[in-house]
C-alpha positions as CSV (number, residue, x, y, z in Angstrom):
1,X,31.0,23.7,32.9
2,X,27.8,25.0,34.4
3,X,25.6,22.4,36.4
4,X,22.9,22.8,33.7
5,X,25.3,21.9,30.7
6,X,26.8,19.1,33.2
7,X,23.4,17.7,33.8
8,X,22.5,17.8,30.0
9,X,25.8,15.8,29.1
10,X,25.0,13.2,31.6
11,X,21.5,12.9,30.7
12,X,22.4,12.3,26.9
13,X,25.2,9.7,28.1
14,X,22.5,7.9,30.1
15,X,20.4,7.7,27.0
16,X,22.8,7.0,24.5
17,X,22.1,3.2,24.3
18,X,18.3,4.1,24.1
19,X,19.1,6.4,21.1
20,X,21.2,3.6,19.6
21,X,18.4,1.0,20.1
22,X,15.7,3.2,18.5
23,X,17.9,4.1,15.4
24,X,18.3,0.3,14.8
25,X,14.7,-0.3,15.1
26,X,14.1,2.3,12.7
27,X,16.4,0.8,10.0
28,X,14.7,-2.5,10.8
29,X,11.4,-0.8,9.8
30,X,12.8,0.5,6.5
31,X,14.0,-3.3,5.9
32,X,10.6,-4.4,6.6
33,X,9.1,-1.9,4.2
34,X,11.7,-2.9,1.7
35,X,11.0,-6.7,2.0
36,X,7.1,-6.0,2.1
37,X,7.7,-4.1,-1.2
38,X,9.3,-7.0,-2.7
39,X,6.8,-9.3,-1.4
40,X,4.2,-7.3,-3.4
41,X,6.1,-6.8,-6.6
42,X,6.7,-10.5,-6.7
43,X,3.1,-11.2,-6.1
44,X,3.9,-13.0,-3.0
45,X,1.8,-11.6,-0.5
46,X,-1.3,-14.2,-0.8
47,X,1.0,-17.1,-0.5
48,X,0.3,-17.7,3.1
49,X,-3.5,-17.9,3.7
50,X,-3.6,-18.2,7.6
51,X,-2.6,-15.9,10.2
52,X,-0.7,-17.8,13.0
53,X,1.0,-15.2,15.1
54,X,2.9,-17.6,17.2
55,X,3.4,-21.1,15.2
56,X,3.6,-19.0,11.9
57,X,7.1,-18.2,12.8
58,X,8.3,-22.1,12.1
59,X,8.1,-22.7,8.1
60,X,7.3,-26.0,6.5
61,X,9.8,-28.6,7.4
62,X,8.5,-31.5,5.6
63,X,7.2,-32.5,2.0
64,X,3.8,-32.9,3.8
65,X,4.1,-29.5,5.3
66,X,4.8,-28.0,1.9
67,X,1.9,-29.7,0.2
68,X,-0.5,-28.6,3.0
69,X,0.5,-25.0,2.4
70,X,0.1,-25.4,-1.3
71,X,-3.2,-26.9,-1.2
72,X,-4.3,-24.1,0.9
73,X,-3.0,-21.5,-1.8
74,X,-4.8,-23.6,-4.4
75,X,-8.2,-22.5,-2.8
76,X,-7.8,-18.8,-3.2
77,X,-8.8,-17.1,-6.5
78,X,-5.1,-15.8,-7.3
79,X,-4.4,-19.5,-7.8
80,X,-7.3,-20.5,-9.6
81,X,-7.5,-17.5,-12.0
82,X,-3.8,-16.5,-12.4
83,X,-1.2,-19.1,-11.1
84,X,-3.2,-22.4,-11.9
85,X,-0.9,-25.3,-12.2
86,X,2.1,-23.6,-10.2
87,X,4.5,-26.1,-9.2
88,X,5.7,-26.7,-5.8
89,X,9.0,-24.9,-6.6
90,X,7.4,-22.1,-8.1
91,X,5.2,-21.9,-4.7
92,X,8.1,-21.8,-2.6
93,X,9.6,-18.8,-4.2
94,X,6.7,-16.6,-3.3
95,X,6.0,-18.4,0.0
96,X,9.5,-17.4,1.2
97,X,8.9,-13.8,0.4
98,X,5.8,-13.7,2.3
99,X,7.1,-15.8,5.3
100,X,10.4,-13.7,5.3
101,X,8.0,-10.6,5.8
102,X,6.2,-12.0,8.7
103,X,9.2,-13.4,10.1
104,X,10.9,-10.2,10.2
105,X,8.0,-8.6,11.8
106,X,8.2,-10.9,14.6
107,X,11.9,-10.1,15.0
108,X,11.4,-6.4,15.2
109,X,8.6,-7.3,18.1
110,X,11.4,-9.1,19.9
111,X,14.1,-6.3,19.2
112,X,11.6,-3.7,20.5
113,X,10.6,-5.6,23.7
114,X,13.8,-7.3,25.1
115,X,15.7,-3.9,25.2
116,X,12.6,-2.2,26.5
117,X,12.6,-4.4,29.6
118,X,16.4,-4.2,30.1
119,X,16.5,-0.5,30.1
120,X,13.6,-0.2,32.4
121,X,15.4,-2.5,34.8
122,X,18.6,-0.3,34.2
123,X,16.2,2.7,34.9
124,X,17.1,4.7,31.4
125,X,13.6,5.0,31.1
126,X,11.8,7.6,33.0
127,X,8.0,8.4,33.5
128,X,8.4,10.9,30.5
129,X,9.9,8.7,28.0
130,X,8.4,5.2,28.9
131,X,4.7,6.0,27.8
132,X,5.9,7.3,24.5
133,X,7.9,4.0,23.9
134,X,4.8,1.8,24.9
135,X,2.7,3.7,22.3
136,X,5.4,2.6,19.9
137,X,5.1,-0.8,20.8
138,X,1.2,-0.9,20.6
139,X,1.6,0.8,17.1
140,X,4.2,-2.0,15.9
141,X,2.0,-4.6,17.0
142,X,-1.0,-3.1,15.4
143,X,1.0,-3.4,12.2
144,X,0.8,-7.1,12.5
145,X,-3.2,-7.0,12.7
146,X,-3.1,-4.5,9.4
147,X,-0.9,-6.7,7.7
148,X,-3.3,-9.7,8.1
149,X,-6.4,-7.5,7.2
150,X,-4.7,-6.3,4.3
151,X,-3.8,-10.0,3.2
152,X,-7.5,-11.2,3.9
153,X,-8.8,-9.1,1.6
154,X,-7.3,-11.0,-1.3
155,X,-8.2,-14.3,0.0
156,X,-12.0,-15.1,-1.2
157,X,-13.1,-12.5,-3.9
158,X,-10.2,-10.9,-5.1
159,X,-7.0,-11.8,-6.9
160,X,-5.0,-9.2,-5.0
161,X,-5.3,-7.3,-1.9
162,X,-7.4,-4.3,-1.4
163,X,-5.9,-0.8,-2.5
164,X,-7.5,0.6,0.6
165,X,-6.0,-1.7,3.2
166,X,-2.5,-1.6,1.5
167,X,-2.6,2.1,1.7
168,X,-3.4,1.7,5.2
169,X,-1.0,-0.7,6.2
170,X,2.1,1.5,4.4
171,X,0.8,4.7,6.1
172,X,0.7,2.8,9.4
173,X,4.5,1.6,9.1
174,X,5.4,5.2,7.9
175,X,3.8,6.7,11.2
176,X,5.7,3.9,13.4
177,X,8.9,4.9,11.7
178,X,8.3,8.7,11.9
179,X,7.2,8.5,15.7
180,X,10.4,6.5,16.4
181,X,12.6,9.3,14.6
182,X,10.5,12.0,16.4
183,X,11.2,10.4,20.0
184,X,14.8,9.8,19.1
185,X,15.4,13.0,18.1
186,X,13.9,14.7,21.3
187,X,16.4,12.7,23.3
188,X,19.2,15.0,22.5
189,X,19.7,18.6,22.7
190,X,20.2,21.0,19.6
191,X,20.6,24.9,19.5
192,X,18.5,26.1,16.4
193,X,20.4,29.3,14.9
194,X,17.2,30.8,13.4
195,X,13.6,29.9,13.2
196,X,11.6,32.3,11.1
197,X,8.1,33.0,12.4
198,X,5.8,30.6,10.7
199,X,8.4,28.3,9.5
200,X,7.8,25.2,11.6
201,X,4.3,25.6,10.1
202,X,5.6,25.5,6.7
203,X,7.5,22.4,7.3
204,X,4.7,20.8,9.0
205,X,2.8,21.5,5.8
206,X,5.2,20.2,3.6
207,X,5.7,17.1,5.6
208,X,1.6,16.6,5.2
209,X,2.0,17.0,1.5
210,X,4.8,14.3,1.2
211,X,2.9,12.2,3.3
212,X,-0.3,12.4,1.4
213,X,2.0,11.7,-1.5
214,X,3.0,8.5,0.1
215,X,-0.6,7.6,0.6
216,X,-1.3,8.5,-3.4
217,X,1.8,6.2,-4.1
218,X,0.2,3.4,-2.1
219,X,-2.8,3.5,-4.1
220,X,-0.9,3.5,-7.5
221,X,0.8,0.4,-6.3
222,X,-2.2,-1.3,-5.1
223,X,-3.7,-1.0,-8.3
224,X,-0.6,-1.4,-10.4
225,X,-1.0,1.8,-12.1
226,X,2.5,2.1,-12.5
227,X,2.6,-0.4,-15.3
228,X,0.3,1.9,-17.4
229,X,1.3,5.2,-19.4
230,X,5.1,4.5,-19.0
231,X,6.0,7.9,-20.5
232,X,7.2,11.1,-19.1
233,X,6.3,13.9,-19.0
234,X,3.4,13.4,-21.0
235,X,0.8,10.8,-20.0
236,X,-1.3,9.2,-22.7
237,X,0.2,11.6,-25.2
238,X,-0.9,14.7,-23.1
239,X,0.3,16.5,-20.0
240,X,-3.4,16.0,-18.7
241,X,-5.1,12.9,-19.8
242,X,-8.7,13.0,-20.9
243,X,-10.2,10.1,-19.1
244,X,-9.4,11.2,-15.6
245,X,-12.4,11.9,-13.2
246,X,-15.1,10.3,-15.3
247,X,-16.9,8.3,-13.0
248,X,-19.8,9.2,-10.7
249,X,-19.1,10.1,-7.9
250,X,-15.7,11.6,-9.8
251,X,-13.6,12.0,-6.6
252,X,-14.0,7.9,-6.4
253,X,-11.3,7.9,-9.5
254,X,-8.8,8.9,-7.2
255,X,-8.9,5.6,-5.4
256,X,-10.1,3.1,-7.9
257,X,-9.1,4.6,-11.3
258,X,-5.7,3.5,-12.5
259,X,-5.2,6.7,-14.8
260,X,-6.5,9.1,-12.1
261,X,-4.4,7.5,-9.6
262,X,-1.3,8.1,-11.4
263,X,-2.3,11.5,-12.6
264,X,-2.6,12.7,-9.1
265,X,0.7,10.9,-8.0
266,X,2.6,12.8,-10.8
267,X,0.7,16.2,-10.1
268,X,1.5,16.2,-6.2
269,X,5.1,15.4,-7.0
270,X,5.1,18.6,-9.2
271,X,3.6,20.5,-6.3
272,X,5.9,19.1,-3.8
273,X,9.1,20.0,-5.9
274,X,8.0,23.5,-6.4
275,X,7.3,23.8,-2.5
276,X,10.7,22.0,-1.9
277,X,12.7,24.7,-4.1
278,X,11.0,27.4,-2.1
279,X,11.9,26.1,1.2
280,X,15.5,25.3,0.3
281,X,16.1,29.0,-1.0
282,X,14.4,30.3,2.2
283,X,16.6,28.2,4.4
284,X,19.6,28.9,2.6
285,X,18.9,32.7,2.3
286,X,18.5,33.0,6.2
287,X,20.9,30.3,7.5
288,X,23.3,29.2,4.7
289,X,22.1,25.9,6.1
290,X,23.7,26.3,9.7
291,X,22.9,24.2,12.5
292,X,19.5,22.3,12.4
293,X,18.8,23.9,9.1
294,X,21.3,21.6,7.4
295,X,18.2,19.3,7.3
296,X,16.6,21.3,4.8
297,X,19.5,20.8,2.3
298,X,19.1,17.1,3.0
299,X,15.2,17.2,2.5
300,X,15.9,19.2,-0.7
301,X,18.3,16.5,-2.1
302,X,16.0,13.7,-1.1
303,X,13.0,15.4,-3.2
304,X,15.3,15.6,-6.0
305,X,16.2,12.0,-5.9
306,X,12.8,10.8,-5.0
307,X,11.6,12.7,-8.2
308,X,14.3,11.0,-10.4
309,X,13.5,7.5,-9.0
310,X,9.8,8.0,-9.6
311,X,10.4,8.8,-13.2
312,X,12.8,6.1,-14.1
313,X,10.6,3.5,-12.0
314,X,7.8,4.6,-14.3
315,X,9.4,4.7,-17.8
316,X,11.3,1.4,-17.1
317,X,7.9,-0.3,-16.0
318,X,8.4,-0.6,-12.2
319,X,11.6,-2.9,-12.1
320,X,12.1,-4.4,-8.5
321,X,15.3,-2.4,-7.5
322,X,14.0,0.9,-8.7
323,X,10.5,0.5,-7.1
324,X,12.0,-0.4,-3.8
325,X,14.5,2.6,-3.8
326,X,11.8,4.7,-4.6
327,X,9.6,3.5,-1.5
328,X,12.5,3.5,0.7
329,X,13.2,7.1,-0.3
330,X,10.1,8.3,0.7
331,X,10.3,7.1,4.1
332,X,13.7,8.7,4.3
333,X,12.4,11.9,3.1
334,X,9.6,11.8,5.8
335,X,12.1,10.9,8.3
336,X,14.3,13.8,7.7
337,X,11.4,16.4,7.8
338,X,10.4,15.0,11.0
339,X,13.9,15.0,12.5
340,X,14.3,18.6,11.3
341,X,11.0,19.5,13.1
342,X,11.9,17.6,16.4
343,X,15.5,19.4,16.3
344,X,13.9,22.8,15.7
345,X,12.0,21.9,19.2
346,X,15.7,22.5,20.8
347,X,14.7,20.4,24.1
348,X,15.8,17.4,25.6
349,X,13.8,14.7,27.6
350,X,15.3,14.2,30.9
């Protein structure tokens, strides 16, 4: 074995615990997204009306504690206009979803910080890698702030959270997830068989479209637009409904009109599907999906699954299981795209 190859093997073995740790963090974030989605779909997100980063880890332990939490919930518009008369047992159901979501966020913080310190002492992290991980830690902490910023939008003048803040919160979670995937894939060496000129640019463009589609889906979710027009492929009896982009300014409908938001989400899905077919064909023609280009087959398959999930989620009027699967698959699809891009760099952090 050459000295360079030997060094690469030793470096990868040295970083193997770090890679495992980062993959576990990525899985925890996916679980966090799923719990957050369930919290939203069960209308549980406003059940805890205060942000207590430290003491909030302890749930109500006595009847007096529960009554205090319920009384605080009774002061917000969601209770007064939608859930008036809710019993304590009914309140506990939505409370535990939101508390579980926040608790998992805190546990992810511990799951990041403790191994990070251990790896620093073990000198597994050098000056090239440690800053990247520190940025990931900051992004994770910022997610907690964004979560409360989102919740606070529904505590005074609304009966739900702002779709703008929900989209920001979900997008930030996705960026954190993708950043972890990028870092962990760069901790290994791969040998691309073929990379056509401009190919990486096409994959970056495709990834950008999928990310925009994720944001568009967040606006659909934030306005409960998936509960309207539950037919496919027609929407309100037509491929292009008449009542889209009717406001002034018209572009605002993309973010505040239920019909327009759902139409945009559908239309962009068709564009992504056509783009994916083109990319899969090009990758197969030039590589037969060998080496790192096996990712393109995975990406194409996930696009197909995601479209099916989107259609069934719509026509069955957003059942919890399908809706969560649709959301998680979006993250997996973007993760596969980022992993593909990272592997095409064919470099290793030392």
